[in-house]
Every structure is written in C-alpha cells, then in structure tokens.
N, CA, C and O atoms as a Tinker XYZ file with bonds, in Angstrom:
   432  protein
     1  N     -3.469000   -6.555000   12.329000    73     2
     2  CA    -3.637000   -5.466000   11.385000    64     1     3
     3  C     -2.636000   -5.627000   10.248000    63     2     4     5
     4  O     -1.447000   -5.848000   10.477000    81     3
     5  N     -3.132000   -5.514000    9.029000    73     3     6
     6  CA    -2.252000   -5.544000    7.863000    64     5     7
     7  C     -1.706000   -4.153000    7.621000    63     6     8     9
     8  O     -2.430000   -3.159000    7.698000    81     7
     9  N     -0.432000   -4.100000    7.332000    73     7    10
    10  CA     0.226000   -2.824000    7.059000    64     9    11
    11  C      0.877000   -2.918000    5.696000    63    10    12    13
    12  O      1.492000   -3.929000    5.357000    81    11
    13  N      0.740000   -1.853000    4.912000    73    11    14
    14  CA     1.389000   -1.770000    3.614000    64    13    15
    15  C      2.491000   -0.730000    3.727000    63    14    16    17
    16  O      2.229000    0.420000    4.078000    81    15
    17  N      3.725000   -1.131000    3.430000    73    15    18
    18  CA     4.860000   -0.211000    3.433000    64    17    19
    19  C      5.120000    0.250000    2.007000    63    18    20    21
    20  O      5.226000   -0.564000    1.090000    81    19
    21  N      5.222000    1.569000    1.829000    73    19    22
    22  CA     5.450000    2.126000    0.499000    64    21    23
    23  C      6.887000    2.584000    0.359000    63    22    24    25
    24  O      7.454000    3.159000    1.288000    81    23
    25  N      7.477000    2.331000   -0.799000    73    23    26
    26  CA     8.786000    2.852000   -1.156000    64    25    27
    27  C      8.606000    3.669000   -2.420000    63    26    28    29
    28  O      8.150000    3.157000   -3.442000    81    27
    29  N      8.971000    4.957000   -2.344000    73    27    30
    30  CA     8.742000    5.870000   -3.456000    64    29    31
    31  C     10.064000    6.464000   -3.919000    63    30    32    33
    32  O     10.865000    6.924000   -3.106000    81    31
    33  N     10.289000    6.450000   -5.228000    73    31    34
    34  CA    11.452000    7.097000   -5.829000    64    33    35
    35  C     11.092000    8.562000   -6.030000    63    34    36    37
    36  O     10.462000    8.910000   -7.029000    81    35
    37  N     11.480000    9.424000   -5.100000    73    35    38
    38  CA    11.070000   10.833000   -5.135000    64    37    39
    39  C     11.671000   11.589000   -6.320000    63    38    40    41
    40  O     11.177000   12.659000   -6.675000    81    39
    41  N     12.719000   11.058000   -6.935000    73    39    42
    42  CA    13.298000   11.737000   -8.105000    64    41    43
    43  C     12.355000   11.679000   -9.307000    63    42    44    45
    44  O     12.526000   12.443000  -10.258000    81    43
    45  N     11.363000   10.786000   -9.281000    73    43    46
    46  CA    10.407000   10.668000  -10.384000    64    45    47
    47  C      9.190000   11.583000  -10.216000    63    46    48    49
    48  O      8.349000   11.651000  -11.113000    81    47
    49  N      9.081000   12.284000   -9.088000    73    47    50
    50  CA     7.922000   13.138000   -8.841000    64    49    51
    51  C      7.976000   14.373000   -9.736000    63    50    52    53
    52  O      8.985000   15.076000   -9.796000    81    51
    53  N      6.882000   14.614000  -10.416000    73    51    54
    54  CA     6.732000   15.822000  -11.231000    64    53    55
    55  C      6.409000   16.966000  -10.268000    63    54    56    57
    56  O      5.307000   17.027000   -9.722000    81    55
    57  N      7.359000   17.861000  -10.063000    73    55    58
    58  CA     7.225000   18.942000   -9.074000    64    57    59
    59  C      6.062000   19.877000   -9.395000    63    58    60    61
    60  O      5.539000   20.536000   -8.496000    81    59
    61  N      5.645000   19.948000  -10.671000    73    59    62
    62  CA     4.521000   20.822000  -11.034000    64    61    63
    63  C      3.200000   20.304000  -10.488000    63    62    64    65
    64  O      2.213000   21.039000  -10.456000    81    63
    65  N      3.170000   19.036000  -10.056000    73    63    66
    66  CA     1.937000   18.442000   -9.518000    64    65    67
    67  C      1.787000   18.707000   -8.016000    63    66    68    69
    68  O      0.763000   18.364000   -7.424000    81    67
    69  N      2.807000   19.316000   -7.400000    73    67    70
    70  CA     2.715000   19.654000   -5.975000    64    69    71
    71  C      1.897000   20.938000   -5.856000    63    70    72    73
    72  O      2.235000   21.957000   -6.459000    81    71
    73  N      0.827000   20.879000   -5.078000    73    71    74
    74  CA    -0.130000   21.978000   -4.982000    64    73    75
    75  C     -0.033000   22.630000   -3.605000    63    74    76    77
    76  O     -0.025000   21.944000   -2.582000    81    75
    77  N      0.041000   23.981000   -3.590000    73    75    78
    78  CA    -0.007000   24.718000   -2.329000    64    77    79
    79  C     -1.459000   24.780000   -1.874000    63    78    80    81
    80  O     -2.363000   25.067000   -2.660000    81    79
    81  N     -1.664000   24.505000   -0.589000    73    79    82
    82  CA    -3.024000   24.511000   -0.046000    64    81    83
    83  C     -3.011000   25.263000    1.271000    63    82    84    85
    84  O     -2.060000   25.170000    2.046000    81    83
    85  N     -4.065000   25.999000    1.511000    73    83    86
    86  CA    -4.188000   26.744000    2.759000    64    85    87
    87  C     -5.609000   26.581000    3.271000    63    86    88    89
    88  O     -6.571000   26.706000    2.514000    81    87
    89  N     -5.733000   26.302000    4.564000    73    87    90
    90  CA    -7.059000   26.179000    5.157000    64    89    91
    91  C     -7.019000   26.674000    6.596000    63    90    92    93
    92  O     -5.954000   26.788000    7.202000    81    91
    93  N     -8.189000   26.964000    7.124000    73    91    94
    94  CA    -8.312000   27.473000    8.484000    64    93    95
    95  C     -8.992000   26.417000    9.344000    63    94    96    97
    96  O    -10.034000   25.881000    8.967000    81    95
    97  N     -8.405000   26.118000   10.497000    73    95    98
    98  CA    -8.986000   25.142000   11.413000    64    97    99
    99  C    -10.171000   25.764000   12.153000    63    98   100   101
   100  O    -10.411000   26.967000   12.048000    81    99
   101  N    -10.899000   24.951000   12.892000    73    99   102
   102  CA   -12.063000   25.424000   13.645000    64   101   103
   103  C    -11.690000   26.509000   14.652000    63   102   104   105
   104  O    -12.488000   27.401000   14.938000    81   103
   105  N    -10.474000   26.426000   15.185000    73   103   106
   106  CA   -10.065000   27.437000   16.168000    64   105   107
   107  C     -9.399000   28.658000   15.523000    63   106   108   109
   108  O     -8.817000   29.485000   16.225000    81   107
   109  N     -9.481000   28.775000   14.193000    73   107   110
   110  CA    -9.005000   29.961000   13.502000    64   109   111
   111  C     -7.551000   29.946000   13.080000    63   110   112   113
   112  O     -7.057000   30.942000   12.551000    81   111
   113  N     -6.853000   28.847000   13.300000    73   111   114
   114  CA    -5.442000   28.753000   12.924000    64   113   115
   115  C     -5.327000   28.478000   11.419000    63   114   116   117
   116  O     -5.988000   27.578000   10.901000    81   115
   117  N     -4.498000   29.246000   10.727000    73   115   118
   118  CA    -4.282000   29.073000    9.289000    64   117   119
   119  C     -3.166000   28.046000    9.088000    63   118   120   121
   120  O     -2.067000   28.191000    9.623000    81   119
   121  N     -3.465000   27.024000    8.320000    73   119   122
   122  CA    -2.517000   25.948000    8.038000    64   121   123
   123  C     -2.162000   26.002000    6.554000    63   122   124   125
   124  O     -3.045000   26.084000    5.699000    81   123
   125  N     -0.870000   25.955000    6.258000    73   123   126
   126  CA    -0.398000   25.905000    4.875000    64   125   127
   127  C      0.279000   24.554000    4.656000    63   126   128   129
   128  O      1.024000   24.075000    5.511000    81   127
   129  N      0.010000   23.949000    3.505000    73   127   130
   130  CA     0.645000   22.670000    3.196000    64   129   131
   131  C      0.943000   22.588000    1.710000    63   130   132   133
   132  O      0.387000   23.342000    0.911000    81   131
   133  N      1.811000   21.681000    1.351000    73   131   134
   134  CA     2.110000   21.368000   -0.041000    64   133   135
   135  C      1.656000   19.924000   -0.236000    63   134   136   137
   136  O      2.176000   19.010000    0.404000    81   135
   137  N      0.694000   19.729000   -1.112000    73   135   138
   138  CA     0.077000   18.420000   -1.293000    64   137   139
   139  C      0.462000   17.804000   -2.633000    63   138   140   141
   140  O      0.653000   18.498000   -3.632000    81   139
   141  N      0.569000   16.484000   -2.620000    73   139   142
   142  CA     0.829000   15.710000   -3.822000    64   141   143
   143  C     -0.121000   14.522000   -3.797000    63   142   144   145
   144  O     -0.096000   13.727000   -2.857000    81   143
   145  N     -0.943000   14.398000   -4.800000    73   143   146
   146  CA    -1.899000   13.297000   -4.850000    64   145   147
   147  C     -1.265000   12.107000   -5.568000    63   146   148   149
   148  O     -0.723000   12.232000   -6.666000    81   147
   149  N     -1.351000   10.962000   -4.918000    73   147   150
   150  CA    -0.818000    9.711000   -5.456000    64   149   151
   151  C     -1.916000    8.666000   -5.458000    63   150   152   153
   152  O     -2.881000    8.767000   -4.700000    81   151
   153  N     -1.770000    7.674000   -6.297000    73   151   154
   154  CA    -2.673000    6.529000   -6.320000    64   153   155
   155  C     -1.904000    5.302000   -5.856000    63   154   156   157
   156  O     -0.787000    5.050000   -6.308000    81   155
   157  N     -2.505000    4.545000   -4.954000    73   155   158
   158  CA    -1.956000    3.262000   -4.527000    64   157   159
   159  C     -2.897000    2.205000   -5.103000    63   158   160   161
   160  O     -4.070000    2.131000   -4.737000    81   159
   161  N     -2.358000    1.387000   -6.017000    73   159   162
   162  CA    -3.178000    0.466000   -6.798000    64   161   163
   163  C     -2.754000   -0.972000   -6.511000    63   162   164   165
   164  O     -1.564000   -1.283000   -6.561000    81   163
   165  N     -3.721000   -1.863000   -6.208000    73   163   166
   166  CA    -3.357000   -3.265000   -6.009000    64   165   167
   167  C     -2.903000   -3.898000   -7.321000    63   166   168   169
   168  O     -3.463000   -3.617000   -8.381000    81   167
   169  N     -1.879000   -4.756000   -7.243000    73   167   170
   170  CA    -1.426000   -5.472000   -8.438000    64   169   171
   171  C     -2.396000   -6.613000   -8.722000    63   170   172   173
   172  O     -3.089000   -7.081000   -7.819000    81   171
   173  N     -2.447000   -7.060000   -9.969000    73   171   174
   174  CA    -3.364000   -8.143000  -10.333000    64   173   175
   175  C     -2.980000   -9.450000   -9.652000    63   174   176   177
   176  O     -3.840000  -10.187000   -9.171000    81   175
   177  N     -1.699000   -9.724000   -9.618000    73   175   178
   178  CA    -1.191000  -10.949000   -8.998000    64   177   179
   179  C     -0.105000  -10.572000   -7.995000    63   178   180   181
   180  O      0.992000  -10.192000   -8.406000    81   179
   181  N     -0.380000  -10.666000   -6.676000    73   179   182
   182  CA     0.688000  -10.389000   -5.698000    64   181   183
   183  C      1.896000  -11.282000   -5.965000    63   182   184   185
   184  O      1.757000  -12.432000   -6.383000    81   183
   185  N      3.094000  -10.725000   -5.715000    73   183   186
   186  CA     4.331000  -11.449000   -6.016000    64   185   187
   187  C      5.128000  -11.638000   -4.737000    63   186   188   189
   188  O      5.407000  -10.677000   -4.021000    81   187
   189  N      5.496000  -12.890000   -4.451000    73   187   190
   190  CA     6.335000  -13.198000   -3.292000    64   189   191
   191  C      7.752000  -12.720000   -3.588000    63   190   192   193
   192  O      8.363000  -13.142000   -4.570000    81   191
   193  N      8.273000  -11.835000   -2.735000    73   191   194
   194  CA     9.597000  -11.259000   -2.956000    64   193   195
   195  C     10.651000  -11.984000   -2.134000    63   194   196   197
   196  O     11.736000  -12.297000   -2.625000    81   195
   197  N     10.313000  -12.245000   -0.875000    73   195   198
   198  CA    11.285000  -12.846000    0.041000    64   197   199
   199  C     10.522000  -13.537000    1.154000    63   198   200   201
   200  O      9.385000  -13.174000    1.455000    81   199
   201  N     11.154000  -14.544000    1.774000    73   199   202
   202  CA    10.500000  -15.202000    2.903000    64   201   203
   203  C     11.515000  -15.699000    3.915000    63   202   204   205
   204  O     12.669000  -15.978000    3.589000    81   203
   205  N     11.055000  -15.801000    5.140000    73   203   206
   206  CA    11.853000  -16.349000    6.228000    64   205   207
   207  C     11.122000  -17.548000    6.813000    63   206   208   209
   208  O     10.196000  -18.078000    6.199000    81   207
   209  N     11.539000  -17.973000    7.999000    73   207   210
   210  CA    10.904000  -19.136000    8.620000    64   209   211
   211  C      9.448000  -18.877000    8.985000    63   210   212   213
   212  O      8.607000  -19.765000    8.842000    81   211
   213  N      9.143000  -17.675000    9.451000    73   211   214
   214  CA     7.803000  -17.384000    9.955000    64   213   215
   215  C      7.098000  -16.251000    9.207000    63   214   216   217
   216  O      5.987000  -15.878000    9.584000    81   215
   217  N      7.710000  -15.696000    8.162000    73   215   218
   218  CA     7.139000  -14.534000    7.477000    64   217   219
   219  C      7.368000  -14.610000    5.973000    63   218   220   221
   220  O      8.221000  -15.349000    5.481000    81   219
   221  N      6.569000  -13.813000    5.265000    73   219   222
   222  CA     6.705000  -13.660000    3.814000    64   221   223
   223  C      6.570000  -12.178000    3.480000    63   222   224   225
   224  O      5.817000  -11.457000    4.134000    81   223
   225  N      7.296000  -11.729000    2.467000    73   223   226
   226  CA     7.217000  -10.347000    2.006000    64   225   227
   227  C      6.640000  -10.368000    0.584000    63   226   228   229
   228  O      7.219000  -10.972000   -0.320000    81   227
   229  N      5.495000   -9.703000    0.399000    73   227   230
   230  CA     4.779000   -9.721000   -0.869000    64   229   231
   231  C      4.685000   -8.329000   -1.474000    63   230   232   233
   232  O      4.438000   -7.356000   -0.762000    81   231
   233  N      4.881000   -8.232000   -2.789000    73   231   234
   234  CA     4.585000   -6.989000   -3.515000    64   233   235
   235  C      3.099000   -7.066000   -3.849000    63   234   236   237
   236  O      2.672000   -7.928000   -4.617000    81   235
   237  N      2.310000   -6.152000   -3.261000    73   235   238
   238  CA     0.868000   -6.209000   -3.402000    64   237   239
   239  C      0.272000   -4.987000   -4.107000    63   238   240   241
   240  O     -0.863000   -5.034000   -4.581000    81   239
   241  N      1.038000   -3.891000   -4.174000    73   239   242
   242  CA     0.535000   -2.639000   -4.730000    64   241   243
   243  C      1.646000   -1.921000   -5.505000    63   242   244   245
   244  O      2.823000   -2.268000   -5.398000    81   243
   245  N      1.252000   -0.932000   -6.272000    73   243   246
   246  CA     2.229000    0.004000   -6.813000    64   245   247
   247  C      1.712000    1.415000   -6.579000    63   246   248   249
   248  O      0.513000    1.633000   -6.406000    81   247
   249  N      2.637000    2.370000   -6.575000    73   247   250
   250  CA     2.313000    3.771000   -6.316000    64   249   251
   251  C      2.558000    4.560000   -7.594000    63   250   252   253
   252  O      3.618000    4.447000   -8.209000    81   251
   253  N      1.568000    5.361000   -7.991000    73   251   254
   254  CA     1.679000    6.143000   -9.221000    64   253   255
   255  C      1.202000    7.567000   -8.968000    63   254   256   257
   256  O      0.418000    7.826000   -8.056000    81   255
   257  N      1.695000    8.482000   -9.797000    73   255   258
   258  CA     1.194000    9.856000   -9.762000    64   257   259
   259  C     -0.279000    9.825000  -10.170000    63   258   260   261
   260  O     -0.658000    9.098000  -11.088000    81   259
   261  N     -1.099000   10.609000   -9.490000    73   259   262
   262  CA    -2.501000   10.692000   -9.867000    64   261   263
   263  C     -2.606000   11.334000  -11.247000    63   262   264   265
   264  O     -1.899000   12.297000  -11.543000    81   263
   265  N     -3.490000   10.801000  -12.091000    73   263   266
   266  CA    -3.688000   11.353000  -13.427000    64   265   267
   267  C     -4.958000   12.184000  -13.481000    63   266   268   269
   268  O     -5.945000   11.882000  -12.810000    81   267
   269  N     -4.918000   13.233000  -14.289000    73   267   270
   270  CA    -6.116000   14.037000  -14.526000    64   269   271
   271  C     -7.017000   13.299000  -15.514000    63   270   272   273
   272  O     -6.593000   12.348000  -16.172000    81   271
   273  N     -8.254000   13.749000  -15.604000    73   271   274
   274  CA    -9.191000   13.158000  -16.556000    64   273   275
   275  C     -8.655000   13.275000  -17.985000    63   274   276   277
   276  O     -8.772000   12.347000  -18.786000    81   275
   277  N     -8.066000   14.432000  -18.284000    73   275   278
   278  CA    -7.523000   14.655000  -19.624000    64   277   279
   279  C     -6.367000   13.700000  -19.920000    63   278   280   281
   280  O     -6.260000   13.177000  -21.029000    81   279
   281  N     -5.513000   13.477000  -18.939000    73   279   282
   282  CA    -4.385000   12.548000  -19.131000    64   281   283
   283  C     -4.896000   11.134000  -19.381000    63   282   284   285
   284  O     -4.365000   10.420000  -20.232000    81   283
   285  N     -5.925000   10.731000  -18.641000    73   283   286
   286  CA    -6.488000    9.389000  -18.856000    64   285   287
   287  C     -7.118000    9.283000  -20.249000    63   286   288   289
   288  O     -6.933000    8.284000  -20.945000    81   287
   289  N     -7.870000   10.329000  -20.655000    73   287   290
   290  CA    -8.516000   10.317000  -21.972000    64   289   291
   291  C     -7.496000   10.272000  -23.105000    63   290   292   293
   292  O     -7.730000    9.634000  -24.131000    81   291
   293  N     -6.355000   10.955000  -22.917000    73   291   294
   294  CA    -5.300000   10.970000  -23.937000    64   293   295
   295  C     -4.340000    9.795000  -23.797000    63   294   296   297
   296  O     -3.322000    9.729000  -24.485000    81   295
   297  N     -4.669000    8.882000  -22.912000    73   295   298
   298  CA    -3.895000    7.655000  -22.679000    64   297   299
   299  C     -2.424000    7.939000  -22.381000    63   298   300   301
   300  O     -1.531000    7.244000  -22.867000    81   299
   301  N     -2.188000    8.988000  -21.561000    73   299   302
   302  CA    -0.834000    9.297000  -21.112000    64   301   303
   303  C     -0.412000    8.194000  -20.146000    63   302   304   305
   304  O     -1.162000    7.820000  -19.244000    81   303
   305  N      0.788000    7.686000  -20.346000    73   303   306
   306  CA     1.289000    6.601000  -19.509000    64   305   307
   307  C      1.482000    7.081000  -18.067000    63   306   308   309
   308  O      2.018000    8.164000  -17.830000    81   307
   309  N      1.039000    6.261000  -17.109000    73   307   310
   310  CA     1.187000    6.588000  -15.685000    64   309   311
   311  C      2.654000    6.608000  -15.289000    63   310   312   313
   312  O      3.461000    5.832000  -15.800000    81   311
   313  N      2.988000    7.514000  -14.362000    73   311   314
   314  CA     4.338000    7.557000  -13.814000    64   313   315
   315  C      4.334000    6.701000  -12.546000    63   314   316   317
   316  O      3.725000    7.069000  -11.541000    81   315
   317  N      5.012000    5.569000  -12.603000    73   315   318
   318  CA     5.089000    4.660000  -11.460000    64   317   319
   319  C      6.220000    5.132000  -10.556000    63   318   320   321
   320  O      7.369000    5.235000  -10.985000    81   319
   321  N      5.885000    5.417000   -9.309000    73   319   322
   322  CA     6.868000    5.942000   -8.364000    64   321   323
   323  C      7.462000    4.874000   -7.445000    63   322   324   325
   324  O      8.559000    5.053000   -6.918000    81   323
   325  N      6.760000    3.788000   -7.255000    73   323   326
   326  CA     7.283000    2.784000   -6.338000    64   325   327
   327  C      6.323000    1.633000   -6.111000    63   326   328   329
   328  O      5.377000    1.422000   -6.870000    81   327
   329  N      6.594000    0.890000   -5.036000    73   327   330
   330  CA     5.872000   -0.341000   -4.731000    64   329   331
   331  C      5.255000   -0.299000   -3.351000    63   330   332   333
   332  O      5.693000    0.443000   -2.472000    81   331
   333  N      4.229000   -1.111000   -3.182000    73   331   334
   334  CA     3.630000   -1.360000   -1.876000    64   333   335
   335  C      3.933000   -2.789000   -1.471000    63   334   336   337
   336  O      3.659000   -3.729000   -2.216000    81   335
   337  N      4.497000   -2.943000   -0.288000    73   335   338
   338  CA     4.931000   -4.256000    0.203000    64   337   339
   339  C      4.161000   -4.612000    1.476000    63   338   340   341
   340  O      3.943000   -3.757000    2.334000    81   339
   341  N      3.754000   -5.870000    1.592000    73   339   342
   342  CA     3.101000   -6.355000    2.811000    64   341   343
   343  C      3.899000   -7.518000    3.383000    63   342   344   345
   344  O      4.371000   -8.389000    2.653000    81   343
   345  N      4.038000   -7.512000    4.702000    73   343   346
   346  CA     4.634000   -8.646000    5.401000    64   345   347
   347  C      3.504000   -9.485000    5.958000    63   346   348   349
   348  O      2.565000   -8.956000    6.553000    81   347
   349  N      3.592000  -10.797000    5.767000    73   347   350
   350  CA     2.565000  -11.705000    6.266000    64   349   351
   351  C      3.226000  -12.823000    7.062000    63   350   352   353
   352  O      4.317000  -13.284000    6.727000    81   351
   353  N      2.551000  -13.245000    8.111000    73   351   354
   354  CA     3.022000  -14.387000    8.889000    64   353   355
   355  C      2.642000  -15.661000    8.160000    63   354   356   357
   356  O      1.579000  -15.750000    7.544000    81   355
   357  N      3.524000  -16.646000    8.237000    73   355   358
   358  CA     3.201000  -17.948000    7.668000    64   357   359
   359  C      2.265000  -18.667000    8.627000    63   358   360   361
   360  O      2.357000  -18.484000    9.841000    81   359
   361  N      1.372000  -19.480000    8.095000    73   359   362
   362  CA     0.381000  -20.148000    8.922000    64   361   363
   363  C      0.738000  -21.593000    9.247000    63   362   364   365
   364  O     -0.106000  -22.331000    9.755000    81   363
   365  N      1.956000  -22.008000    8.970000    73   363   366
   366  CA     2.353000  -23.398000    9.210000    64   365   367
   367  C      2.184000  -23.771000   10.675000    63   366   368   369
   368  O      1.728000  -24.872000   10.982000    81   367
   369  N      2.546000  -22.871000   11.585000    73   367   370
   370  CA     2.428000  -23.152000   13.015000    64   369   371
   371  C      0.973000  -23.363000   13.402000    63   370   372   373
   372  O      0.673000  -24.269000   14.180000    81   371
   373  N      0.065000  -22.552000   12.881000    73   371   374
   374  CA    -1.352000  -22.648000   13.193000    64   373   375
   375  C     -1.919000  -23.960000   12.665000    63   374   376   377
   376  O     -2.738000  -24.593000   13.332000    81   375
   377  N     -1.491000  -24.372000   11.475000    73   375   378
   378  CA    -1.995000  -25.606000   10.897000    64   377   379
   379  C     -1.571000  -26.810000   11.728000    63   378   380   381
   380  O     -2.352000  -27.746000   11.898000    81   379
   381  N     -0.356000  -26.799000   12.245000    73   379   382
   382  CA     0.103000  -27.911000   13.082000    64   381   383
   383  C     -0.736000  -28.015000   14.341000    63   382   384   385
   384  O     -1.088000  -29.121000   14.751000    81   383
   385  N     -1.062000  -26.902000   14.960000    73   383   386
   386  CA    -1.872000  -26.903000   16.177000    64   385   387
   387  C     -3.266000  -27.427000   15.868000    63   386   388   389
   388  O     -3.822000  -28.193000   16.655000    81   387
   389  N     -3.842000  -27.030000   14.739000    73   387   390
   390  CA    -5.183000  -27.459000   14.373000    64   389   391
   391  C     -5.230000  -28.970000   14.182000    63   390   392   393
   392  O     -6.243000  -29.593000   14.500000    81   391
   393  N     -4.173000  -29.565000   13.679000    73   391   394
   394  CA    -4.144000  -31.009000   13.461000    64   393   395
   395  C     -4.073000  -31.777000   14.779000    63   394   396   397
   396  O     -4.526000  -32.919000   14.850000    81   395
   397  N     -3.508000  -31.163000   15.827000    73   395   398
   398  CA    -3.367000  -31.833000   17.102000    64   397   399
   399  C     -4.676000  -31.890000   17.909000    63   398   400   401
   400  O     -4.785000  -32.679000   18.848000    81   399
   401  N     -5.659000  -31.067000   17.553000    73   399   402
   402  CA    -6.922000  -31.035000   18.283000    64   401   403
   403  C     -7.785000  -32.192000   17.852000    63   402   404   405
   404  O     -8.030000  -32.389000   16.662000    81   403
   405  N     -8.246000  -32.957000   18.821000    73   403   406
   406  CA    -9.113000  -34.107000   18.547000    64   405   407
   407  C    -10.548000  -33.590000   18.566000    63   406   408   409
   408  O    -10.977000  -33.039000   19.579000    81   407
   409  N    -11.303000  -33.750000   17.482000    73   407   410
   410  CA   -12.689000  -33.255000   17.440000    64   409   411
   411  C    -13.570000  -33.814000   18.567000    63   410   412   413
   412  O    -14.527000  -33.158000   18.977000    81   411
   413  N    -13.263000  -34.999000   19.064000    73   411   414
   414  CA   -14.056000  -35.592000   20.147000    64   413   415
   415  C    -13.845000  -34.864000   21.476000    63   414   416   417
   416  O    -14.662000  -34.989000   22.388000    81   415
   417  N    -12.754000  -34.105000   21.588000    73   415   418
   418  CA   -12.470000  -33.353000   22.810000    64   417   419
   419  C    -13.255000  -32.032000   22.887000    63   418   420   421
   420  O    -13.269000  -31.384000   23.933000    81   419
   421  N    -13.893000  -31.642000   21.810000    73   419   422
   422  CA   -14.647000  -30.381000   21.784000    64   421   423
   423  C    -15.998000  -30.620000   22.434000    63   422   424   425
   424  O    -16.722000  -31.524000   22.016000    81   423
   425  N    -16.368000  -29.824000   23.466000    73   423   426
   426  CA   -17.575000  -30.107000   24.252000    64   425   427
   427  C    -18.898000  -29.743000   23.558000    63   426   428   429
   428  O    -19.956000  -29.996000   24.135000    81   427
   429  N    -18.889000  -29.178000   22.382000    73   427   430
   430  CA   -20.161000  -28.807000   21.749000    64   429   431
   431  C    -20.304000  -29.435000   20.395000    63   430   432
   432  O    -21.314000  -29.228000   19.723000    81   431
C-alpha cells in the first residue's frame, strides 16, 4: 500500500475558512465539528528528496487551501500549506533476483 504523508504549516491557515458543521447520526446523536477543506494536488514532476540503501523519499504532492469558484475566476493565488511525501522501496533487490532465474527452469 502506498501512503502519502502530509506536512502542513498550520500558521498559514486562513481561520475564516474553518466552517462549523453539525449533523445527526442514524441513532440520533448530534455531532458538531469544525471543518477545513484542503486540496491535495499531485506535482507535475515528482522530486527525489532523500534516499537510503533500500528506500527513497519523494515529494509527490502539495497541499493548498481549497479555492472558491470566485477566487479561481479572479485568479487569486493559491495558499500552499505544505507537501505530500511518499516513501518507496528501491527495486534493486528484486532486479537481482529476477536475473538469477533461468528461463529454462520455468515449467510452463
């Protein structure tokens, strides 16, 4: 399973965009929450940040405040809050194993 870890600079959050929400569950319990809508957007070119012997850390996404239709139409610049990072295993070990298999040994 691929996992994306997000790091967000909470000091950049526009507090006016936090919305109070209230809803009732099926069993009648009233739930109150404070919601903030964010966009997680893939970058055009993932960037290798760091690597070890068996892993790589890639910047694959960025996190931005969600924009309203009016903000998009008025070309208001997005507020970037942070990055999305993915850790990936290196495949060097798998490639070495694949080279050791003799195709004649495969029974089909």
